[in-house]
N, C-alpha and C positions, 0 to 999 in steps of 0.2 A: 604260758601265754597261748591262747587259742586263736588260730587264724581261720576265719570263715571263708572257705573257698567256694561256697555255694553261689551260683549266679544270682543276681538281683531279679526279683520277679517283677515282671511288667504288668500292671493291672490291665484287664481286658479294656479295649477301647481307648487306652491312653495313647497309642501311636496314631489312631485315627484322628485324635483331636489336634494333633500337631500339624501346623501349616507352615509351608516354606516362608521365610522371612523375605520380603522384597527389599533389596538393598537400593538406597538412594545414592546417586552419584553427586559428590560434593566437589565444588570447585573453589580454590582459595580466592579470597577477595582481592589480593594484590594482583594475581595473574589476570583476573577478570578485568580489573581496572586497567592494566596495561594493554590488554587486547582492545578494549573499547578506545583507549587513547590512541593506539596505533591506527585504529580504523578512521577516527576523526582526522588525524594527521594525514592519512592517505587521501581521504576525500578533499582536504584543502589543497594538497599538492596537485591532485588531478584537476581541481577546480581553477587552478591558476592558468592552465592552458586554454585552448580554444574550444569550440563546441561544434557539433554537427550543423551544417548548413549555414555557417557564418558567411555573410556576403554572397550568398547563393540565392537570388530571387528566381521565381516568385514564392517558393514554398519555405525557404530558409531552414529546413530540416526539423529534426525532433525537438530541438530547443524551442523553436517558435510554436511547435505543437503544444508543448507544456504551457507556454504562456498564453496561447490563444484559448486553451481551456479555462484558464483563470478568467480571461476576458469574457467568454461567453456565459459561464456559470455565475458571474458576478452581475451582468447586466440583465440576462434573460430569465423569465420565469422557468421553473423546473420543467413544465410540460413542453418547452421549446428546446431543451438542451440537445435532444437527439433528433430534432426535426428540421428538415431544409426549410429555409425562409429567407426573406430579404436581409435579415440581420444575422443569419447563421448559414452561411454556405458550406455545406457538407463536403464539398470538394476541396475546401481550404481547411485541412486538418479538423474535420468534424470530430466531435466527441464519440469515441468508440470504445471507451472503457467502462466497466460497470459503475453504478451509481455511487459506491463508496469512494471511489477515486474522484468522482465529480464533486462530491461534497467537500473533499479535501481541497480540490481546486477552488472551489467557491470561497473557502476560508482564506486561502493564499491570495486569491483575487481581491477580497475585501481589504486585506492587510496592504497589499500593493497599491490599491486605490487611495488609501489614506496616506501612504508614504509619498507617492507621485501619482496623481490621476492620469498623466499622459501614458504611463505604462499600461493602463487598462482601458484607454479610450476605445469605444467601440469602432471597429474597422480602421480607425486612423492609427492605431498602435501597431498594425501588421508590420512585422519585420524589424521591430525596434532592436537595436544593437548597441545601446550605451553601456559604458563600464559599470555605472551605478546599478543598472538593471541586471546585468550579468552578476554582480555581487549579490543582489537580492535573490536571484534564482539560485545561486550556489548555496546561499545560507538557508533557503527554505528546504533544500534537499538534506543538508547536514543536520538542521535542527529537527526535522521530521524524523529522520532515522534516529536521532538521539532520544527523542522523548516518546516515540511510538514503537519502532521496530526494536531498537536495542533493549528496552526493558522487557519486552515479550520474549526475546531470545534468552536473556538472562534468567528470567523466571522459569522458562522451560529447562534450561540447563541445571538449575538449582533444585528443581523438584522432580526431574524425570526419573523414572524407575527402570530397572532392567527390562521390564516387560512393557511395551508401548501398546496402549489400547486405541485402535483406530476409530471405533464407533463414536465416542465423545467428540473427537476432533471433527469427523464428518458431520455430525449433527450440529456442532457449533457453527461450522462453516455454512451450512444450508440455512440455519436460522438467521445468521448475520446477513446473508444475501437476501432473504425474504424481507427483513426489517429495512434494509437499505432501498428496497424497491417500493416500500409503501408510499412514499410521497408521489411517485409517478402515478399510482393508482387513485390517490385521494385528491391531489391537487391538479391532475392532468385531465385528459378526456379518455375516451374508449381506445384511442389510437396511441397514447403516449407510451405505454408499456410495450406495444408492438414495435414502435419506432426505435425504442431503446434496444430491443432484441435484434432488429435488423442491423443496428450499428455495431453491437458487440459481436455478433456472428455475421461478418460481412460477406455473405454469398454473392450478393449482386455486384458489389464494387470490386471484388477479387483482390488482386495485388496492386491496387492503385498506388499505395503509399510506397511499396518497394519499387515501383517503376520510377518514382520521383527521386 
């Protein structure tokens, strides 16, 4: 019996063609389901308590800010969302988040109006603190996280690789921002986009909200 001790020959260029295999991180379905369920339960438990600004007029805290944005985006045209007017007093929780958040507020405001129009009554609904509206506001947060944020996180966790490329993420973020800005340019006037920028980057009004 002859044993061949000669080393195996490697063809030229063979090593150059080999590429490192990128490993994908897999997460068991049961563990992910438990994490999502615990997140929902935690949100429900927190939602049973009070909220910022309850019973504190005239601003009523961040809870009222979120409700007021639904009111404004539901009733006013896009070009007036970021502009001070008789129907939109920017000193009373004026919209200062990017347009994507405003579109989300508009959808929630449309839904709230069809459930109970008094929740979205222009100006007359300021400071509303009913238990039914509190339940609605809690559910909008929980459901929005469940159908928008959670799937995105789970998709990223299930497909992410050991090496994370920043460029596609940055490109997607910039493109999304530009697309969301389009209605302000097409349905507004020459000042609509500028008004939005002043609200999102509040150099003039400074720390007004924090002072409240």
